[in-house]
C-alpha positions in Angstrom: 140.6 51.5 124.1 138.2 54.2 122.8 135.3 51.8 122.9 136.1 50.7 126.5 136.3 54.3 127.6 133.0 55.1 125.9 131.5 52.0 127.5 132.5 53.2 131.0 131.2 56.7 130.1 127.8 55.3 129.2 127.7 53.1 132.3 128.6 56.0 134.6 126.1 58.3 133.0 123.3 55.7 133.2 124.0 55.1 136.9 124.0 58.8 137.5 120.6 59.2 135.8 119.3 56.2 137.7 120.5 57.7 141.0 118.8 61.0 140.2 115.5 59.1 139.4 115.6 57.2 142.7 116.5 60.4 144.7 113.7 62.3 143.0 111.2 59.5 143.7 112.2 59.5 147.4 111.7 63.3 147.4 108.3 62.8 145.9 107.3 60.4 148.7 108.5 62.9 151.4 106.7 65.9 149.8 103.7 66.8 151.9 100.2 66.5 150.5 99.8 70.3 150.9 102.2 70.7 148.0 99.9 69.2 145.4 101.2 71.3 142.5 104.8 70.4 143.3 103.9 66.7 143.5 102.4 66.8 140.1 105.5 68.5 138.7 107.7 65.9 140.3 105.7 63.2 138.6 106.3 64.9 135.2 110.0 65.1 136.0 110.1 61.4 137.0 108.5 60.6 133.7 111.0 62.7 131.7 113.9 61.1 133.5 112.4 57.6 133.0 112.2 58.3 129.2 115.9 59.2 129.4 116.7 55.9 131.2 114.9 54.0 128.5 116.8 55.8 125.7 120.1 55.1 127.6 119.3 51.4 127.7 118.4 51.4 124.0 121.6 53.1 123.1 123.7 50.7 125.2 121.9 47.8 123.4 123.0 49.1 120.1 119.8 50.7 119.0 121.3 54.0 117.9 118.9 56.5 116.3 118.9 60.3 116.2 115.4 60.3 117.7 116.5 58.2 120.7 119.5 60.4 121.3 117.5 63.6 121.3 114.8 62.0 123.4 117.3 61.2 126.1 118.7 64.8 126.1 115.1 66.2 126.2 114.3 64.0 129.2 117.4 65.1 131.1 116.7 68.8 130.3 113.0 68.7 131.2 113.6 66.7 134.4 116.3 69.0 135.7 114.3 72.1 134.9 111.2 70.9 136.7 113.3 69.8 139.8 114.8 73.4 140.0 111.3 74.9 139.7 109.8 72.6 142.4 112.6 73.4 144.8 112.1 77.1 144.2 108.4 76.9 144.7 108.7 75.0 148.0 111.4 77.3 149.4 109.4 80.4 148.4 106.3 79.3 150.2 108.0 78.2 153.4 106.8 79.9 156.6 108.1 78.9 160.0 105.5 79.4 162.8 106.3 78.1 166.2 103.3 77.6 168.5 104.8 77.7 172.0 102.9 76.2 175.0 101.0 78.9 177.0 102.0 79.4 180.6 99.5 78.1 183.2 98.7 81.7 184.3 97.3 82.6 180.9 93.5 82.5 180.9 91.2 83.2 178.1 89.3 86.5 178.3 86.2 85.3 176.4 84.8 81.9 175.4 84.9 80.6 171.8 82.4 78.7 169.6 84.2 75.9 167.6 83.6 76.2 163.9 84.0 79.0 161.3 82.2 82.3 161.7 82.0 85.3 159.4 82.8 88.8 160.8 81.7 91.9 159.1 84.5 94.4 158.5 84.7 97.1 161.1 87.4 99.3 162.6 87.0 97.8 166.0 87.7 94.2 164.8 91.3 94.5 165.7 90.6 94.9 169.4 88.0 92.0 169.3 90.6 89.7 167.7 93.1 90.6 170.4 90.6 89.7 173.1 89.8 86.3 171.5 93.5 85.5 171.0 94.4 86.2 174.7 94.9 83.1 176.8 94.7 80.5 174.0 96.8 79.3 171.1 96.0 81.6 168.2 97.0 82.6 164.7 96.3 85.8 162.8 96.4 85.6 159.0 96.2 89.2 157.7 96.9 91.7 155.0 98.2 93.9 157.8 101.8 93.1 159.0 102.9 92.0 162.4 103.7 95.6 163.6 100.1 96.6 163.2 98.9 93.7 165.5 101.7 94.2 168.0 100.6 97.9 168.3 97.2 96.7 169.3 98.6 94.4 171.9 98.1 91.1 170.1 100.8 88.5 170.9 99.6 85.8 168.6 101.8 84.7 165.6 101.0 86.7 162.5 101.1 85.5 158.9 101.3 88.4 156.5 99.5 87.8 153.2 101.8 89.4 150.7 103.6 88.8 147.5 106.8 90.3 148.9 109.5 87.6 149.0 112.1 86.9 151.6 110.1 88.5 154.4 109.7 86.6 157.7 106.3 84.9 158.1 105.0 86.4 154.8 103.2 84.0 152.5 101.9 84.4 149.0 98.1 84.7 149.0 97.9 82.2 146.2 99.5 79.5 148.2 96.3 78.3 149.8 97.4 74.7 150.3 100.3 75.8 152.5 98.2 78.3 154.3 95.7 75.5 155.1 98.7 73.4 156.3 99.9 76.0 158.7 96.4 76.6 160.1 95.6 73.0 160.6 99.0 72.5 162.3 97.8 75.0 165.0 94.3 73.4 165.3 95.8 69.9 166.1 97.4 71.3 169.3 95.9 70.9 172.7 93.2 73.1 174.3 91.1 75.8 172.7 92.4 77.6 169.6 91.5 80.7 167.7 92.3 81.7 164.1 91.5 85.0 162.5 91.6 85.7 158.7 90.9 89.3 157.5 90.1 90.8 154.1 88.5 87.7 152.5 87.9 89.7 149.3 91.7 89.9 148.8 92.1 86.1 148.9 89.2 85.8 146.4 90.8 88.4 144.0 94.1 86.6 144.1 92.6 83.1 143.7 88.9 82.6 142.9 85.8 82.4 145.0 85.6 78.6 144.5 89.1 78.0 145.7 88.7 80.2 148.7 85.3 78.7 149.5 86.9 75.2 149.5 89.6 76.4 151.8 87.0 77.8 154.3 85.0 74.6 154.3 88.1 72.6 155.0 89.1 74.9 157.9 85.6 74.7 159.3 85.7 70.9 159.3 89.0 70.9 161.1 87.9 73.6 163.5 84.9 71.5 164.6 87.1 68.4 165.1 89.8 70.3 167.0 88.0 72.7 169.3 89.0 75.8 167.3 87.2 79.0 166.4 88.0 80.4 163.0 86.8 84.0 162.4 86.9 85.4 158.8 86.4 89.1 158.2 84.6 90.0 155.0 82.9 92.9 153.2 79.5 91.8 152.0 79.4 94.6 149.4 82.4 93.1 147.6 80.7 89.8 146.9 78.1 88.9 144.3 74.6 87.8 145.5 75.4 84.1 144.7 78.7 84.2 146.5 77.2 85.9 149.6 74.4 83.4 149.6 76.8 80.5 149.5 78.8 81.9 152.4 75.8 82.6 154.6 74.4 79.2 154.0 77.6 77.5 155.1 78.9 79.8 157.8 77.0 81.8 160.5 77.8 85.5 161.1 79.4 86.4 164.4 77.1 88.5 166.6 78.6 90.9 169.0 77.4 91.0 172.5 75.3 94.1 173.3 
């Protein structure tokens, strides 16, 4: 009787682990490409659970060794731990931005140039950004929170670059993949679009120049494809000569009208 009960226990446990493996694999397939780190972690979890399944099969076949037993436990533990970590990372980086259609009466105040342009830091940039965002789908990605931009009269959605958690429309500055996803989501809409990113040096400090430069080149390519103007505010003095040269070679500087 004891052996039968033990057999049922092994069978049930094996089916449970198999169901977790299949569920995790389906979750991997549904995870967006913007979550590259999370997808890699899920692959490690799948491998760990697969090792556990192999150990379960070996034990059920009568191959009982201490190494196999502990290998199975380790696979379950590592797999479960990584799944929890992945869910936490995805939830923490989630920002819900709704781009509502503009009413027909809304007209752009000034024209745009598709692509990515650099804008030298200046106190008057806020008013300039509000003018560009008026009458077209726009997105502001800023170290300044939404209240600052609303006080200037900007009605565009604002993503606040901040490490503060559980704040509406705040995103960790190190989550560049998700930041790119949100931005490209806007670009793929109809009509002209405008995106503004301020304090480039802050993103570089939190990540690295190489990572941020790759982000900007990606945004530039999408902007050219989808009739979007991306404006990036920067302080030339905060960059090295090499970094500044790379930026100026790839992106033109926005020239204000006299």
